[in-house]
MIFILO-82556 format. One record per residue (C-alpha): residue in three letters; x negated, y, z; residue number from 0. Coordinates in pm, whole numbers. Layout:
    r       x       y       z    k
  ala       X       Y       Z  NUM
...
! end
This chain:
    r       x       y       z    k
  met    1520   26161    8141    0
  lys    1522   26072    7763    1
  ile    1751   26220    7501    2
  gly    1779   26025    7158    3
  leu    1737   26219    6833    4
  trp    1996   26482    6744    5
  ala    2197   26413    6412    6
  pro    2152   26649    6121    7
  ala    2357   26956    6104    8
  gln    2607   26820    5858    9
  ala    2655   26525    6103   10
  arg    2694   26762    6397   11
  arg    2977   26925    6220   12
  thr    3143   26619    6126   13
  leu    3150   26438    6452   14
  pro    3365   26675    6658   15
  leu    3596   26698    6401   16
  leu    3633   26313    6356   17
  ala    3645   26263    6721   18
  leu    3959   26508    6740   19
  ala    4144   26331    6477   20
  leu    4072   25988    6645   21
  ala    4269   26100    6966   22
  ala    3921   26125    7141   23
  ser    3905   25751    7274   24
  phe    3565   25671    7420   25
  glu    3532   25395    7155   26
  thr    3638   25597    6857   27
  leu    3395   25882    6954   28
  ala    3101   25589    6957   29
  asp    3234   25402    6662   30
  asn    3196   25686    6407   31
  gly    3164   25454    6110   32
  ala    2993   25157    6018   33
  ser    2616   25147    5928   34
  arg    2369   24861    5816   35
  phe    2085   24784    6040   36
  asp    1770   24560    6039   37
  leu    1584   24602    6356   38
  pro    1355   24330    6488   39
  pro    1317   24202    6843   40
  gln    1180   24489    7053   41
  ala    1184   24680    7355   42
  leu    1523   24807    7406   43
  ala    1417   25174    7428   44
  ala    1270   25141    7076   45
  thr    1603   25002    6967   46
  leu    1802   25278    7112   47
  glu    1585   25541    6976   48
  gln    1627   25407    6628   49
  leu    1992   25360    6658   50
  ala    2022   25746    6749   51
  lys    1795   25850    6489   52
  ser    1984   25627    6204   53
  thr    2327   25703    6292   54
  gly    2294   26073    6421   55
  thr    2399   25993    6779   56
  lys    2304   26176    7072   57
  leu    2228   25898    7340   58
  ile    2151   26000    7693   59
  tyr    1969   25759    7937   60
  ala    1720   25746    8228   61
  asp    1378   25591    8157   62
  ala    1425   25360    8477   63
  val    1751   25222    8342   64
  val    1583   25045    8031   65
  gln    1247   25009    8142   66
  gly    1114   24674    8092   67
  leu    1435   24540    7904   68
  ser    1408   24400    7550   69
  ala    1684   24383    7281   70
  glu    1736   24109    7018   71
  ala    1708   24161    6653   72
  leu    2001   24340    6532   73
  arg    2091   24275    6146   74
  gly    2401   24344    5975   75
  gln    2678   24615    5944   76
  phe    2803   24761    6273   77
  thr    2984   25077    6416   78
  ile    2739   25262    6663   79
  gly    2984   25119    6940   80
  gln    2933   24758    6814   81
  ala    2562   24781    6782   82
  leu    2561   24929    7147   83
  glu    2750   24658    7292   84
  lys    2540   24390    7116   85
  val    2204   24545    7261   86
  leu    2338   24646    7611   87
  ser    2567   24364    7730   88
  lys    2278   24109    7762   89
  asn    2083   24362    7949   90
  gly    2372   24435    8190   91
  leu    2434   24781    8071   92
  gln    2718   24958    7932   93
  tyr    2792   25302    7743   94
  glu    3048   25566    7803   95
  thr    3119   25873    7569   96
  val    3080   26181    7799   97
  gly    3198   26464    7589   98
  asp    3099   26629    7251   99
  gly    2975   26350    7072  100
  met    2732   26261    7345  101
  ile    2714   25869    7477  102
  ala    2543   25791    7818  103
  ile    2362   25461    7878  104
  lys    2409   25329    8229  105
  lys    2440   24994    8449  106
  ala    2733   24802    8421  107
  pro    2924   24749    8739  108
  pro    2883   24436    8929  109
  pro    3121   24153    8785  110
  lys    3459   24115    8949  111
  pro    3470   23825    9171  112
  lys    3557   23489    9007  113
  ala    3924   23447    8948  114
  val    4060   23116    9125  115
  asn    4051   22823    8886  116
  asp    4424   22759    8918  117
  asp    4449   22536    8616  118
  ser    4538   22175    8499  119
  ile    4324   22226    8179  120
  phe    4061   21945    8082  121
  glu    3835   22038    7790  122
  leu    3607   21861    7574  123
  gly    3303   22026    7391  124
  ala    3171   22376    7396  125
  val    3430   22625    7509  126
  thr    3528   22897    7251  127
  val    3753   23187    7276  128
  ser    3975   23219    6988  129
  asp    4049   23561    6856  130
  asn    4439   23442    6920  131
  glu    4364   23422    7301  132
  gln    4278   23812    7305  133
  asn    4652   23915    7280  134
  gly    4896   23920    7566  135
  lys    5098   23623    7463  136
  leu    5131   23323    7692  137
  thr    4937   23033    7614  138
  ser    4929   22673    7666  139
  lys    4642   22772    7961  140
  asp    4941   22919    8174  141
  ile    5169   22624    8186  142
  ala    5141   22421    8495  143
  thr    5117   22102    8323  144
  ser    4851   21851    8182  145
  val    4667   22033    7890  146
  asp    4383   21881    7686  147
  ile    4146   22101    7467  148
  met    3881   21979    7223  149
  tyr    3659   22239    7048  150
  ala    3479   22263    6706  151
  asp    3182   22096    6815  152
  lys    3347   21767    6892  153
  ile    3550   21802    6553  154
  ala    3335   21945    6283  155
  asp    3086   21655    6247  156
  gln    3365   21371    6233  157
  asn    3410   21170    5940  158
  val    3795   21093    5913  159
  leu    4015   21020    5630  160
  thr    4272   21251    5777  161
  ala    4272   21477    6070  162
  tyr    4484   21204    6263  163
  asp    4156   21010    6341  164
  leu    4031   21309    6533  165
  phe    4290   21227    6799  166
  his    4109   20911    6904  167
  arg    3880   21146    7120  168
  met    4165   21308    7289  169
  pro    4257   21157    7620  170
  gly    4588   20964    7650  171
  val    4683   20996    7260  172
  gln    4789   20695    7094  173
  val    4704   20707    6706  174
  thr    4893   20469    6506  175
  gln    4727   20396    6164  176
  phe    4936   20250    5906  177
  gly    4659   20225    5652  178
  gln    4897   20237    5361  179
  gly    4804   20517    5112  180
  ile    4919   20864    5203  181
  thr    5122   20734    5513  182
  thr    4796   20719    5688  183
  gly    4905   20744    6093  184
  lys    5064   20942    6332  185
  met    4968   21060    6706  186
  ser    5209   21031    7002  187
  phe    5150   21020    7385  188
  arg    5341   20960    7710  189
  gly    5494   20643    7615  190
  phe    5656   20736    7313  191
  asn    5654   20513    6990  192
  gly    5343   20548    6777  193
  glu    5500   20460    6445  194
  gly    5726   20757    6411  195
  arg    6062   20577    6523  196
  val    6084   20822    6776  197
  asn    5891   21116    6681  198
  ala    5848   21328    7002  199
  val    5557   21548    6937  200
  lys    5586   21917    6800  201
  leu    5284   22004    6579  202
  leu    5189   22352    6559  203
  ile    4909   22473    6300  204
  asp    4791   22824    6364  205
  gly    5117   22875    6590  206
  ile    5363   22761    6291  207
  pro    5590   22470    6359  208
  ser    5465   22169    6111  209
  asn    5672   21890    6174  210
  thr    5900   21749    5876  211
  asn    6286   21684    5935  212
  ser    6204   21346    6117  213
  gly    5951   21493    6305  214
  asp    5639   21341    6142  215
  thr    5334   21537    6149  216
  tyr    5236   21481    5771  217
  phe    5091   21851    5755  218
  val    4767   21772    5896  219
  asp    4688   21639    5560  220
  ser    4629   22016    5478  221
  leu    4338   22031    5746  222
  phe    3980   21928    5738  223
  pro    3755   21908    6032  224
  leu    3511   22192    5948  225
  asp    3787   22437    5945  226
  ile    3917   22350    6288  227
  glu    3847   22539    6588  228
  ser    4028   22375    6865  229
  ile    4293   22107    6927  230
  glu    4520   22178    7220  231
  val    4740   21887    7352  232
  val    5020   21994    7608  233
  arg    5185   21674    7766  234
  gly    5481   21688    7942  235
  thr    5855   21845    7953  236
  asn    5753   22173    8111  237
  asp    5664   22399    7820  238
  ala    5969   22633    7740  239
  arg    5812   22795    7427  240
  tyr    5918   22518    7198  241
  gly    6205   22296    7157  242
  leu    6295   22091    6852  243
  his    6052   21793    6820  244
  ser    5877   21877    7190  245
  phe    6048   21582    7323  246
  ala    5711   21448    7490  247
  gly    5515   21783    7451  248
  asn    5342   21962    7171  249
  ile    4989   21958    6998  250
  ser    4855   22302    6856  251
  met    4577   22283    6609  252
  asn    4370   22615    6543  253
  thr    4163   22692    6258  254
  thr    3869   22949    6215  255
  thr    3968   23325    6190  256
  gly    3714   23620    6153  257
  gly    3366   23634    6143  258
  asn    3080   23655    5890  259
  tyr    2957   23319    5783  260
  val    2922   23059    5505  261
  lys    2946   22688    5586  262
  gly    2969   22390    5393  263
  arg    2936   22001    5465  264
  val    2857   21730    5227  265
  gly    2915   21357    5300  266
  tyr    2896   21010    5201  267
  gly    2946   20667    5328  268
  ser    3098   20313    5345  269
  phe    3363   20228    5084  270
  asn    3230   20498    4841  271
  thr    3361   20769    5078  272
  his    3244   21103    4964  273
  asp    3361   21473    5068  274
  ile    3263   21826    5018  275
  gln    3408   22095    5271  276
  ser    3329   22457    5243  277
  gly    3420   22773    5436  278
  leu    3368   23156    5389  279
  gly    3440   23422    5653  280
  tyr    3377   23813    5579  281
  glu    3503   24052    5847  282
  lys    3437   24450    5808  283
  asp    3588   24772    5940  284
  gly    3882   24567    6093  285
  phe    3970   24355    5791  286
  ser    3881   23985    5826  287
  gln    3891   23707    5540  288
  asn    3861   23345    5581  289
  tyr    3863   23059    5281  290
  gln    3813   22700    5289  291
  ile    3811   22448    5000  292
  ser    3769   22089    5074  293
  tyr    3788   21772    4882  294
  arg    3758   21397    5009  295
  ala    3786   21061    4842  296
  ser    3724   20700    4944  297
  glu    3788   20353    4788  298
  gly    3895   20218    5112  299
  tyr    3829   19913    5319  300
  arg    4091   19679    5140  301
  asp    4128   19641    4783  302
  his    4358   19875    4608  303
  ser    4329   20155    4852  304
  asp    4168   20427    4664  305
  thr    4270   20775    4829  306
  asp    4187   21143    4731  307
  lys    4291   21473    4902  308
  asn    4192   21835    4830  309
  ser    4293   22155    5029  310
  phe    4262   22498    5018  311
  ser    4356   22786    5273  312
  gly    4313   23168    5295  313
  lys    4343   23383    5603  314
  trp    4369   23775    5588  315
  phe    4397   23981    5874  316
  tyr    4358   24365    5972  317
  thr    4327   24530    6307  318
  pro    4270   24893    6326  319
  asp    3988   25038    6517  320
  asp    4238   25133    6817  321
  gln    4333   24765    6839  322
  lys    4704   24881    6859  323
  tyr    4817   24580    6634  324
  lys    4685   24310    6432  325
  ile    4870   24187    6127  326
  gly    4781   23893    5900  327
  leu    4887   23642    5623  328
  ile    4805   23270    5637  329
  ala    4816   23040    5317  330
  arg    4739   22714    5275  331
  trp    4803   22400    5015  332
  ser    4696   22054    4990  333
  glu    4738   21758    4759  334
  ala    4686   21400    4820  335
  gly    4711   21072    4621  336
  ala    4643   20724    4712  337
  gln    4720   20368    4617  338
  glu    4873   20099    4899  339
  pro    4737   19767    4955  340
  gly    5032   19644    5116  341
  tyr    5125   19457    5444  342
  met    5028   19111    5503  343
  thr    5196   18824    5668  344
  tyr    5017   18654    5956  345
  gln    4883   18388    5754  346
  glu    4758   18605    5483  347
  gln    4543   18847    5719  348
  leu    4420   18526    5856  349
  leu    4240   18435    5522  350
  asn    4134   18781    5418  351
  gln    4169   19132    5580  352
  thr    4055   19306    5265  353
  gln    4275   19171    5001  354
  thr    4583   19303    4819  355
  phe    4835   19119    4624  356
  ala    5008   19123    4292  357
  arg    5354   19261    4444  358
  asn    5151   19561    4554  359
  ala    4973   19637    4221  360
  thr    5170   19961    4175  361
  asp    5233   20065    4500  362
  gly    5106   20400    4591  363
  gly    5198   20760    4629  364
  lys    5162   21133    4620  365
  arg    5214   21423    4862  366
  thr    5197   21804    4861  367
  val    5234   22021    5137  368
  gly    5223   22409    5140  369
  gln    5259   22656    5403  370
  val    5252   23029    5414  371
  ser    5295   23256    5727  372
  thr    5287   23629    5832  373
  his    5161   23715    6187  374
  leu    5195   24062    6374  375
  asp    5078   24125    6705  376
  val    5142   24472    6851  377
  asn    5018   24613    7189  378
  leu    5327   24825    7262  379
  ser    5173   24965    7591  380
  gln    4931   24839    7853  381
  thr    5165   24591    7983  382
  leu    5390   24529    7694  383
  phe    5299   24284    7415  384
  trp    5509   24176    7111  385
  ser    5426   23879    6861  386
  ser    5604   23786    6554  387
  lys    5545   23499    6300  388
  val    5764   23452    5991  389
  tyr    5676   23127    5771  390
  gly    5790   22907    5501  391
  thr    5678   22518    5426  392
  leu    5696   22280    5162  393
  phe    5688   21919    5164  394
  asp    5718   21707    4876  395
  asp    5625   21326    4919  396
  gln    5677   21060    4669  397
  arg    5589   20692    4746  398
  tyr    5637   20361    4591  399
  val    5620   20091    4844  400
  thr    5681   19697    4884  401
  tyr    5727   19559    5222  402
  gly    5628   19213    5190  403
  pro    5675   18888    4992  404
  gly    5998   18864    4810  405
  ala    6086   19222    4882  406
  ile    6170   19467    4594  407
  gln    5967   19773    4526  408
  gln    6113   20106    4649  409
  glu    6080   20451    4541  410
  arg    6111   20719    4800  411
  asp    6136   21074    4729  412
  arg    6155   21337    4993  413
  asp    6177   21712    4917  414
  glu    6180   21966    5220  415
  ile    6163   22335    5233  416
  gln    6169   22509    5563  417
  tyr    6159   22874    5659  418
  gly    6186   23038    6003  419
  ala    6057   23303    6242  420
  met    5929   23345    6598  421
  thr    5922   23644    6792  422
  ser    5821   23692    7174  423
  leu    5800   24009    7418  424
  thr    5550   23948    7683  425
  tyr    5566   24197    7986  426
  his    5234   24206    8227  427
  pro    5282   24472    8482  428
  val    5083   24542    8786  429
  val    5270   24457    9080  430
  ser    5152   24566    9409  431
  trp    5285   24296    9637  432
  leu    5186   24015    9361  433
  asp    4836   23872    9287  434
  asp    4949   23850    8944  435
  phe    5265   23832    8738  436
  ser    5394   23785    8371  437
  leu    5708   23756    8215  438
  glu    5775   23638    7850  439
  thr    6092   23582    7650  440
  gly    6137   23482    7290  441
  phe    6359   23351    7014  442
  asp    6281   23126    6714  443
  phe    6465   22982    6427  444
  gln    6408   22710    6159  445
  gln    6623   22666    5842  446
  gln    6553   22321    5643  447
  glu    6677   22223    5310  448
  asn    6618   21840    5280  449
  lys    6660   21609    5005  450
  tyr    6604   21255    4987  451
  leu    6608   20993    4689  452
  arg    6569   20624    4704  453
  tyr    6576   20357    4415  454
  leu    6483   20009    4380  455
  thr    6207   19999    4110  456
  asp    5984   19719    3919  457
  ser    5649   19860    3863  458
  arg    5751   20220    3929  459
  val    6037   20162    3665  460
  arg    6385   20259    3830  461
  arg    6626   19992    3795  462
  ser    6981   20098    3624  463
  thr    7176   20025    3929  464
  gly    6903   20080    4174  465
  leu    7001   20406    4346  466
  arg    7035   20363    4695  467
  asn    7048   20736    4840  468
  asp    7090   21044    4677  469
  glu    7128   21286    4987  470
  lys    7081   21654    5056  471
  trp    7137   21818    5403  472
  asp    7065   22148    5564  473
  phe    6938   22165    5923  474
  leu    6914   22481    6135  475
  asn    6792   22500    6490  476
  tyr    6749   22815    6679  477
  gly    6664   22888    7036  478
  gly    6556   23117    7308  479
  tyr    6359   23095    7608  480
  ile    6210   23307    7922  481
  gln    5913   23180    8086  482
  ala    5746   23370    8389  483
  val    5398   23309    8565  484
  ile    5416   23436    8910  485
  lys    5111   23420    9142  486
  pro    5241   23560    9518  487
  phe    4889   23476    9625  488
  lys    4562   23376    9483  489
  trp    4607   23005    9569  490
  leu    4966   22994    9452  491
  lys    5099   22983    9082  492
  leu    5456   22941    8976  493
  thr    5589   22908    8646  494
  pro    5970   22900    8630  495
  gly    6119   22898    8265  496
  tyr    6442   22815    8086  497
  arg    6533   22738    7727  498
  ala    6828   22684    7519  499
  asp    6870   22539    7175  500
  ile    7149   22499    6911  501
  ile    7178   22258    6631  502
  asp    7381   22335    6290  503
  gly    7403   22186    5950  504
  ser    7571   21989    5679  505
  phe    7529   21655    5499  506
  phe    7621   21563    5138  507
  asn    7608   21216    5004  508
  his    7566   21208    4594  509
  arg    7529   20856    4570  510
  ala    7826   20719    4304  511
  gly    8107   20561    4504  512
  ser    8054   20761    4829  513
  thr    8265   21012    4955  514
  tyr    8171   21343    4830  515
  gly    8169   21655    5035  516
  ala    8000   21801    5378  517
  tyr    8000   21556    5645  518
  pro    8033   21711    6012  519
  leu    7740   21753    6242  520
  asn    7737   21547    6596  521
  asp    7856   21819    6843  522
  tyr    7526   21867    7011  523
  gly    7642   22204    7183  524
  thr    7412   22428    7340  525
  ile    7101   22240    7495  526
  ser    7001   22382    7798  527
  gln    6644   22324    7934  528
  pro    6540   22459    8285  529
  lys    6180   22419    8365  530
  ile    5970   22488    8666  531
  gly    5583   22417    8759  532
  ala    5358   22514    9026  533
  val    4970   22482    9109  534
  ile    4837   22534    9453  535
  thr    4456   22589    9499  536
  pro    4377   22586    9878  537
  ile    4019   22562    9800  538
  glu    3831   22708    9514  539
  gly    3749   22391    9256  540
  tyr    4078   22180    9388  541
  ser    4410   22231    9241  542
  leu    4743   22055    9296  543
  tyr    5006   22080    9035  544
  gly    5356   21963    8960  545
  asn    5624   22041    8721  546
  trp    5997   21924    8631  547
  gly    6152   21986    8308  548
  arg    6401   21903    8049  549
  thr    6341   21835    7676  550
  phe    6584   21711    7400  551
  gln    6624   21483    7105  552
  val    6878   21504    6826  553
  gly    6938   21241    6531  554
  leu    6693   21212    6234  555
  gly    6839   21274    5892  556
  gln    7157   21088    5851  557
  ala    7183   21032    6211  558
  thr    7240   21404    6278  559
  phe    7575   21366    6130  560
  ile    7888   21202    6151  561
  leu    7932   20965    5844  562
  asn    8228   20807    5879  563
  ser    8578   20825    6070  564
  ser    8496   20525    6292  565
  gln    8161   20662    6402  566
  lys    8142   20822    6772  567
  asn    8014   21166    6827  568
  ile    7663   21143    6956  569
  gly    7539   21399    7178  570
  pro    7168   21506    7263  571
  ser    6926   21277    7426  572
  leu    6822   21480    7714  573
  asn    6466   21407    7853  574
  asp    6411   21483    8221  575
  gly    6047   21448    8322  576
  trp    5834   21530    8616  577
  glu    5447   21537    8697  578
  val    5215   21546    9011  579
  gly    4851   21586    8965  580
  ile    4532   21724    9124  581
  lys    4252   21902    8906  582
  leu    3909   21858    9078  583
  lys    3595   22066    8994  584
  pro    3385   22057    9325  585
  val    3062   22160    9130  586
  asp    3006   22339    8784  587
  trp    2875   22011    8617  588
  ala    3155   21775    8733  589
  glu    3544   21776    8695  590
  gly    3807   21542    8690  591
  arg    4196   21517    8679  592
  val    4450   21252    8802  593
  ala    4844   21279    8738  594
  tyr    5140   21065    8780  595
  trp    5423   21136    8542  596
  ala    5780   20996    8473  597
  gln    6050   21075    8207  598
  asp    6398   20962    8167  599
  ala    6581   20979    7833  600
  ser    6975   20973    7840  601
  asn    7041   20868    7475  602
  glu    6747   20769    7279  603
  ile    6787   20708    6936  604
  ser    6532   20530    6696  605
  arg    6465   20547    6311  606
  asn    6429   20220    6109  607
  leu    6107   20219    5922  608
  ala    6203   20015    5626  609
  ser    6561   20214    5582  610
  val    6713   20527    5652  611
  asp    6924   20405    5904  612
  ser    6887   20474    6287  613
  thr    6948   20260    6607  614
  met    7069   20370    6917  615
  ile    6815   20261    7211  616
  gly    7036   20423    7497  617
  ala    6881   20533    7812  618
  thr    6506   20454    7853  619
  lys    6238   20521    8138  620
  arg    5891   20593    8098  621
  gln    5615   20648    8356  622
  gly    5238   20630    8385  623
  val    4899   20756    8522  624
  asp    4635   20961    8340  625
  ile    4289   20969    8464  626
  glu    4022   21183    8331  627
  ile    3656   21280    8429  628
  lys    3359   21477    8283  629
  val    2998   21480    8431  630
  tyr    2749   21680    8280  631
  pro    2454   21677    8562  632
  thr    2219   21822    8330  633
  asp    2195   22003    7982  634
  lys    2075   21662    7812  635
  val    2329   21406    7942  636
  gly    2712   21408    7961  637
  val    2947   21138    8048  638
  trp    3321   21193    7976  639
  ala    3612   20908    7996  640
  ala    4004   20899    8016  641
  tyr    4229   20613    8100  642
  ser    4613   20627    8067  643
  leu    4813   20350    8210  644
  gln    5192   20384    8057  645
  glu    5512   20187    8030  646
  ala    5805   20224    7837  647
  lys    6139   20074    7918  648
  val    6499   20071    7799  649
  thr    6728   20083    8116  650
  asn    7071   20109    7968  651
  pro    7110   20012    7592  652
  pro    7456   20016    7409  653
  ala    7663   19705    7389  654
  val    7429   19421    7244  655
  ser    7570   19305    6895  656
  ser    7266   19108    6776  657
  ala    7017   18908    6931  658
  met    6760   19126    6805  659
  gln    6854   19425    6977  660
  tyr    6736   19586    7310  661
  val    6854   19461    7643  662
  ala    6783   19620    7975  663
  gly    6437   19591    8100  664
  asn    6268   19541    7732  665
  gln    5992   19752    7648  666
  val    6007   19980    7363  667
  val    5817   19851    7074  668
  asn    5452   19980    6986  669
  thr    5411   20161    7294  670
  pro    5071   19965    7457  671
  asn    5028   19959    7821  672
  tyr    4718   20176    7823  673
  leu    4506   20367    7616  674
  phe    4154   20486    7700  675
  ser    3864   20703    7539  676
  ala    3482   20740    7691  677
  gly    3162   20856    7588  678
  ile    2796   20933    7664  679
  asp    2642   21246    7509  680
  tyr    2285   21254    7524  681
  gln    2028   21530    7405  682
  ile    1735   21302    7297  683
  leu    1519   21604    7168  684
  pro    1592   21968    7140  685
  gln    1664   21900    6782  686
  leu    1831   21551    6824  687
  arg    2149   21502    6980  688
  ser    2358   21174    7020  689
  ser    2701   21066    7127  690
  leu    2807   20679    7193  691
  trp    3171   20662    7246  692
  thr    3453   20446    7237  693
  ser    3816   20434    7222  694
  gly    4105   20166    7231  695
  gln    4443   20048    7368  696
  gly    4626   19751    7478  697
  asp    4863   19542    7289  698
  tyr    5255   19607    7263  699
  phe    5585   19433    7149  700
  val    5667   19446    6795  701
  asp    6027   19361    6803  702
  gln    6336   19488    7015  703
  ala    6396   19161    7167  704
  asn    6045   19127    7288  705
  val    6017   18766    7179  706
  arg    5791   18796    6858  707
  gly    5481   18826    7053  708
  lys    5231   19115    7116  709
  tyr    4972   19274    6906  710
  gly    4736   19568    6841  711
  glu    4500   19549    7119  712
  tyr    4144   19678    7050  713
  ala    3846   19874    7155  714
  leu    3594   20042    6904  715
  leu    3247   20143    6936  716
  asn    3120   20463    6761  717
  leu    2781   20644    6723  718
  asp    2731   21006    6629  719
  leu    2389   21148    6589  720
  gly    2278   21491    6471  721
  tyr    1942   21642    6383  722
  gln    1901   22023    6356  723
  val    1659   22056    6079  724
  thr    1663   22440    6080  725
  lys    1907   22695    6272  726
  glu    2140   22669    5945  727
  val    2096   22303    5852  728
  glu    2182   22007    6033  729
  val    2167   21610    5919  730
  gln    2437   21402    6082  731
  phe    2498   21006    6091  732
  gln    2796   20821    6194  733
  ala    2866   20456    6271  734
  lys    3218   20369    6342  735
  asn    3340   20037    6467  736
  leu    2990   19940    6551  737
  ala    3097   19609    6686  738
  asp    3293   19521    6373  739
  val    3626   19450    6574  740
  arg    3892   19286    6411  741
  arg    4195   19506    6443  742
  glu    4524   19582    6298  743
  tyr    4850   19780    6275  744
  val    5168   19531    6333  745
  trp    5537   19609    6256  746
  tyr    5869   19431    6250  747
  asp    6199   19562    6139  748
  glu    6529   19373    6237  749
  ser    6697   19501    5926  750
  phe    6534   19242    5729  751
  gly    6774   18995    5904  752
  ala    6692   18627    5876  753
  thr    6341   18691    5673  754
  ala    6210   18924    5928  755
  gln    5872   18852    6044  756
  pro    5592   19077    6176  757
  phe    5368   19246    5899  758
  phe    5007   19323    5947  759
  ser    4789   19619    5811  760
  pro    4416   19565    5909  761
  gly    4207   19854    6008  762
  asp    3848   19929    5877  763
  gly    3550   19724    5940  764
  ile    3217   19876    6051  765
  ala    3126   20161    5843  766
  phe    2823   20408    5819  767
  tyr    2837   20808    5699  768
  gly    2576   21044    5661  769
  ala    2645   21431    5592  770
  val    2473   21731    5552  771
  asn    2623   22030    5750  772
  val    2491   22407    5658  773
  lys    2607   22726    5803  774
  phe    2456   23083    5744  775
  asp    2603   23365    5966  776
  tyr    2534   23707    5833  777
! end
């Protein structure tokens, strides 16, 4: 038996008093204050002896327990408990307070049998465990639906104009790139329009709702890749946690929280693109601080397409030693400005894809987004967990745009302020006759104050009679849900849920000549949304899953309200969807997932892009197949691929009043019939990694009548290289669109009448980027 050195007399008197004050928990007995250590790699016995001596702690252990074991270097400031955890856990040992300030070192019990892998999750990159996943709240991994997660190692080295571009790697996600200044792109999936006519994806940033009133996801402007920890895509109608904008599913983008580090990235590449990203994390005594400041600018692929963007965020969290609660504040701010090269006609883009025109000489815009949120997680008991968030967001967007030859320039100003709260209570008891059981109930609300101004302008000068829109409306959504996860047996998981939402608000039109006063809201009533899902795992590594659920859509902007006496009351569009799939992981190095899904919307409504009007589409049907595989037979080589076949058709449109409207059987515009992404990751040398990957989509109809042709098909080839110069420094190289594929975004708007025609916005050609990434952990 060996006993570590006793503490000095003063410390011996202090320790029992401190332990009594901290309620005698074993962790707080061990964690009697933080000390700074600088111990080299050495025998474990030597490290334990030095820990005992420097902290005045009595350590008790048998020689045989530590014989032949070694400890890694221990540098930094830790409590004795944290230090012991670091040096013991990798050796299969644990510590335990055994009374009156003594800590015993002993072998850890054998690990529990591996839990049945009963999920439908597909992951890309090195799996990380977010601090947010340590609490008791249900996450996307608990929902029996198709979930894709991409981690930081597939994100941080990407050279992107905005965070939209990161979704090219995500399975089954369509990225529509407008290439028009601050209006850069959108992401969508499950056969929903990629232009924003029907915004069907709810965006959450660190758990905070981040859509504009129209459902647009412009708040991704505030994120830079270096600060993103993970991206989660939940597809389908089975997630009861969210209502508004979650028509097809939701996307969660989570940023770095906690840790002690300094990191930065400096990059330069084609089109005079340059960026600087930086991050700082400091954590001590339960208090963590995280900061990021980033800047990016580019002259763009086309003429007159200069852009610049900056972003700042700060995160402050505190967790006491007993970890009974966690409280925090997150604030982020971003400003962006850009020129717009404008849209081209078919003939113009054939001549020169990089040109711009005199009609677009003053087109461009600026955008400001801000977000602040408070977070509180409380462990009320071992089985009861409470989580709450309160937030406010700001969106200020000013854009000057000329849509084509002969069109008049427009100024469009959007000003939105949102504030809201989310709260949930999760109960996770031990039920003797169930393998596992969780029940969560939650409530959330969001209040919006929205303004929209639109003018006709000449070179950014408003015409005296140019006012076209002067609107102000408030919008309120509140709802609640209950979600259960029930495992009667190890091989069966059931996820029944229910959600209900209510919409309220009023609309004021301040344009001269209009009828002033509050316009009534469409009678949406209480929007009921039942859900059910199940996962069956008859054999470890083989899971069958299925789900059914309902989501909803309401009108955007003006379309939320009844603006004249002749207008009919428009109820919500109810989206009923179901999915069946199989997740396969026969061995640790290979997995795959196949899912068939279908969704029927009862009363879909579409926004016209060149105006503020909306068009009723009517009933629609979407269906498709998603296939994903990932094979990593060795540490050096890995292959991944995803393919989504999808179809979106109108089944019962309103009475046709124009030759340019949908008729039954027509495809919904801007929805390609397939999407794909795939790649080969190869570790060429221990210091040199590579990834050759591709992404693309099929073509799509651009007009509602489906007679103006199909456009948009492309396949891009990209190469990523990274050389680890030292543990802290990596040099990176990226080649995008290696084959210099010609591609474009194409749109068509029936509201142009007799002059309507397809308009083109070419995508970037071949481009090369280099960067240096630096990260120091301390």
